Structures are given as C-alpha cells and as structure tokens.
C-alpha positions, 0 to 999 in steps of 0.5 A, spaced: 165 129 543 167 137 544 174 140 546 175 145 552 180 149 556 180 148 564 180 155 568 186 151 572 191 152 566 191 160 568 192 159 576 194 163 580 190 168 576 183 170 579 178 165 577 173 170 574 179 173 570 182 166 568 175 165 565 174 172 562 181 171 558 179 164 556 172 166 553 175 173 550 180 169 546 175 164 543 174 158 548 167 156 548 167 150 553 170 150 559 171 147 566 171 151 572 176 150 578 174 153 584 180 155 589 176 158 595 169 158 598 168 165 596 168 162 589 162 157 591 157 162 593 151 164 589 153 171 588 160 169 585 157 163 581 152 168 578 158 173 576 161 167 572 155 165 569 154 172 566 161 171 563 159 165 560 153 167 557 155 173 555 160 170 551 156 164 548 160 159 552 158 153 557 161 150 563 161 142 562 165 140 569 167 143 576 173 142 580 172 143 587 178 146 591 177 141 597 180 135 594 186 136 599 181 135 605 177 129 602 182 124 605 180 127 612 173 129 611 171 123 607 175 117 608 177 117 616 172 113 618 169 119 622 162 119 620 160 126 622 166 128 618 163 125 612 156 127 613 158 134 614 163 134 607 157 131 604 153 137 606 158 142 604 158 139 597 151 141 596 154 148 595 158 145 589 152 142 586 148 148 587 153 152 584 154 147 578 146 148 577 147 155 576 153 154 571 150 148 567 155 144 569 154 136 570 160 133 571 163 133 578 171 132 579 173 127 585 180 126 587 178 122 593 183 118 598 191 119 598 195 113 597 199 115 603 193 113 608 189 108 603 183 105 606 180 098 603 177 098 597 170 096 599 170 102 604 172 107 599 167 105 594 161 106 599 164 113 600 164 114 593 157 111 592 154 116 597 157 122 594 154 119 587 147 119 590 148 126 593 150 129 587 144 125 583 139 129 587 142 135 584 142 132 577 150 132 577 154 126 575 160 125 580 166 122 577 172 119 579 179 122 577 185 118 576 190 121 580 197 119 581 198 121 588 191 118 590 188 111 591 185 112 584 191 112 580 191 105 578 187 102 572 186 096 577 183 100 582 178 103 577 176 097 574 174 094 581 170 100 582 166 099 576 165 092 578 163 094 585 158 100 583 156 098 576 153 104 572 154 108 578 162 108 577 163 114 572 170 116 571 175 122 569 181 120 565 187 125 566 192 123 561 198 126 564 196 123 571 195 116 567 202 116 565 205 118 572 202 112 574 205 108 569 198 106 566 197 107 558 191 112 557 188 107 551 188 101 555 184 105 561 179 107 555 179 100 552 177 097 559 173 103 562 169 104 556 163 108 557 164 109 564 169 115 562 165 121 562 170 127 562 177 127 559 183 132 562 187 132 556 195 134 555 200 132 550 207 129 552 214 127 550 220 123 553 222 129 557 215 132 559 208 129 560 204 136 560 204 139 554 199 143 549 196 138 545 199 138 538 206 140 541 208 133 543 209 125 541 202 123 543 198 120 538 192 124 540 188 122 534 188 115 535 186 116 543 180 120 541 178 115 535 178 110 541 174 114 545 169 115 540 169 108 538 167 107 546 161 112 545 164 117 549 160 124 548 163 128 553 169 134 553 176 133 552 178 138 556 185 141 556 188 141 563 195 144 563 200 147 569 202 154 568 209 152 566 206 148 560 205 154 556 207 161 555 200 164 552 193 163 552 193 163 544 197 156 545 191 154 549 186 156 544 190 153 538 191 146 542 183 147 543 182 148 535 187 142 534 183 137 538 177 140 535 180 139 528 181 131 530 174 130 533 171 133 526 176 128 522 174 122 526 166 124 526 166 125 519 170 119 517 167 113 514 167 106 517 
C-alpha cells in the first residue's frame, strides 16, 4: 500500500504543469487525469513520462477525460458507438503503457439514463477484456451521479463478473451516496484496486487527509486486512486546499499511517 496525489487536484492548471509541481514538491506517486485529446497522444505522453522519470516518480492510475461521454457512447445500445469508443480507449491504454500506469478509472453510465444491470455489466466486461490485452486493469469507480453509486450495484457487479470486477473506491463519493466507505471495503474486499482519498467533517466531505474527522487509520487498516496493495490517492477539488504543501503534507500523513499499520504486530 502506498500514498499519492492525483493531478486532478490542481485542475485547471495545465496537466504538465500540475504534474511538475507535484513532483517538484516531493510527490512521487501520482494518478494522471487527462483533460483533452491532445494530452493523450504519444508526444505529450512522452513528455509526462520524462517528468515522472526525472523526478524518480511513478504513475499508478489514469483517469480519462471522456467520462461525460460514456453514457452516450457505451450505454445507449447503439453498438457502433460502443465499438468506436473501445477503439478510442486503445489510445488511453497505449498512453498508460508509456507511463507505466496499470489502473484505468471508469465512471460509466449516469443515474439519469440508467440501463439494466446485466447490460451494464456486459459493457464493462468488454471494456475490461480490451484493457487486459494491453496489460491494464479497468476499474469501476463509485460516483454519486452514476449507476455505480451504490454498494448494492457494485456487489451485484462482483457477483456477475467475478474476478473481472475491479473497483476504485472514492471516499467522498461514497459519502455523497449515503454509503459507508468501510462497509464498501468489507463487502468488496480484494476487488478494490485503487482508492481516491479525502478527509471529511460535518460541514465538508472533501478535505485534505488529516484535516477532518474521518478515522483514516482504521479505514487503511481495514484495507490492509483485506489485502489491498494499491495506491491511496489524494483526490480533492481545488477549493479543498490552498497550497500544494497541504497536499504533500496530506500524502506524508497517509504514508505515516500506512507505515504504522504495516509495522504493527498482530
């Protein structure tokens, strides 16, 4: 288990600037959140890879900019769109291979245009198999505005797809959906391969880790107990912090908790 910071935290700064600032301030593990097609092409991806390499860092996950298009392109039932979208995702997977990233973050369909679960799971399965050919793991994120918002949905997905069902657990999105992040961990277990981390209190659900009331130690200990060995990635909205140093302090805080958990005696 390791800690990191997503480039999404510094949006709308240009991606390369956000990545450089994080790395120059001591962040070594990151998630790349691309914002447009020009940031997916090999030349741009190569520049990002150079920034990471020059700073001795790593990219463990990749977040696509096309999330808002997924309902129309993948879940409308218009098979040609689905085929075209899967072809486009190969650009993403190629970029991920250049960056060394293994986890592809997927939002999926929206609540407002919900489709039957079985159809949804078929779509995800096809995406997962396409990603697998590139050595990539496609992982469903729980998002409050999407069909994936509920634990019940994710549990059904795991039941239908078995080991092919992998998940990104976003703490703030779980809270916005009325779900208990710890219960999601207990239920999905090793199916969780990536975490979007934030702290919270009664007034705000998106704070720098260590600045709220969430029992992060117990949450991480539960992840560890379930065999989680991925990245606990800080992902905040810009209003949730003032300076990059707050992000690095939050990352160091998570790292200190992970160290305590991994060094404790059972």
